[in-house]
C-alpha positions, -999 to 999 in steps of 0.1 A, spaced: 146 -483 -387 145 -445 -396 126 -435 -361 158 -445 -351 180 -426 -373 154 -395 -370 163 -398 -326 205 -402 -332 197 -367 -349 182 -349 -324 210 -363 -296 237 -356 -315 223 -319 -321 210 -318 -287 250 -325 -277 257 -300 -304 242 -268 -288 247 -289 -252 288 -285 -263 285 -242 -274 263 -235 -241 288 -258 -223 318 -243 -235 308 -207 -226 299 -212 -196 332 -229 -186 348 -196 -208 329 -173 -177 336 -194 -150 376 -192 -162 376 -155 -162 363 -158 -126 382 -181 -119 412 -153 -124 392 -123 -107 392 -145 -77 428 -150 -75 440 -117 -86 423 -101 -52 425 -132 -25 446 -122 1 452 -160 13 469 -188 -9 445 -213 5 415 -194 -1 421 -185 -36 425 -225 -44 398 -232 -28 375 -210 -46 392 -215 -82 388 -255 -79 355 -251 -71 339 -228 -102 364 -245 -121 359 -280 -111 327 -288 -89 305 -254 -108 313 -269 -139 310 -307 -138 279 -306 -121 265 -285 -151 280 -311 -171 261 -344 -155 224 -320 -157 233 -317 -197 244 -354 -200 214 -363 -178 194 -345 -208 209 -365 -235 203 -397 -219 162 -384 -214 163 -371 -253 179 -409 -269 147 -416 -243 155 -427 -212 180 -459 -224 215 -457 -241 243 -473 -246 281 -470 -237 295 -465 -271 262 -438 -278 266 -424 -244 306 -421 -250 298 -404 -289 274 -380 -278 293 -372 -244 325 -361 -258 313 -345 -286 296 -316 -271 330 -321 -243 350 -320 -279 332 -282 -283 338 -276 -250 377 -275 -244 367 -258 -280 350 -220 -274 370 -220 -237 402 -224 -251 394 -202 -281 377 -180 -256 402 -177 -224 433 -165 -256 413 -136 -272 407 -128 -238 442 -128 -231 446 -109 -259 427 -87 -257 429 -75 -216 466 -96 -209 468 -77 -178 445 -94 -155 459 -127 -159 491 -110 -154 480 -100 -124 462 -133 -111 499 -147 -111 511 -121 -93 494 -122 -68 502 -159 -66 535 -154 -63 531 -130 -36 508 -152 -15 533 -184 -24 559 -162 -9 540 -156 25 521 -187 28 557 -203 24 576 -183 44 552 -186 76 557 -225 78 592 -220 76 605 -232 43 641 -225 37 649 -197 14 660 -216 -14 635 -235 -19 610 -204 -23 634 -195 -45 631 -222 -69 592 -221 -65 591 -182 -72 614 -188 -107 591 -220 -109 567 -195 -115 576 -168 -126 589 -190 -156 549 -203 -156 539 -165 -156 562 -160 -187 554 -191 -208 519 -178 -213 525 -145 -221 544 -157 -250 518 -180 -254 523 -190 -300 493 -208 -318 511 -239 -324 509 -236 -282 479 -231 -281 469 -260 -304 489 -283 -285 470 -276 -256 437 -274 -267 451 -308 -273 460 -324 -243 425 -310 -230 410 -327 -255 419 -363 -243 418 -348 -202 379 -339 -216 377 -377 -238 389 -399 -205 357 -375 -186 336 -384 -215 346 -423 -211 339 -422 -173 307 -400 -182 293 -423 -197 304 -459 -182 285 -441 -150 253 -424 -170 245 -455 -194 219 -469 -192 207 -505 -213 181 -518 -229 164 -545 -203 157 -575 -234 128 -590 -219 101 -566 -209 68 -574 -189 37 -580 -209 15 -550 -201 -17 -560 -182 -46 -559 -202 -85 -558 -186 -89 -586 -221 -97 -619 -208 -81 -644 -224 -106 -662 -254 -106 -696 -229 -116 -677 -203 -148 -660 -218 -162 -700 -226 -192 -710 -206 -183 -742 -183 
């Protein structure tokens, strides 16, 4: 019993440490994505590159950490244990990622503004190239400018609201990962092979 409790504590501690590491990675990926968007010359290239960095790379690292947690748990864990530890990790990721990006934008607001401005320019070029009507282009530009203005005027309350939404999204991701990587212990196990003969086999016929 004590061994089980100790092992659970070890897994929880590992989930916290990996949550901090993944949170820092998530923050760095977000900044890299902003730099890519700022300097991109194609809306498709910008979206594809930013999407790959923010989602694909993050998910690959997250899966690696989940497998590491299961290994620390002894190779087996129930769905509830998997969900608990994965969500601990993801909640920390959400907190560090949100706080990191918010502080970065306060210290260096120009990067996000330049990334959004470049996105607006690329959107206009793309819509004009596809023959979109002027009214649709104007509506899209207005929507993007509203988003830019909202980001530049983010309050603590809005940041906390965004954090709450992110945590809910990460909880859903934790559910999916827990369902995929749970591994129940087998109820019945084959007895270990032994070189010792049974008592009746040692009797002389």
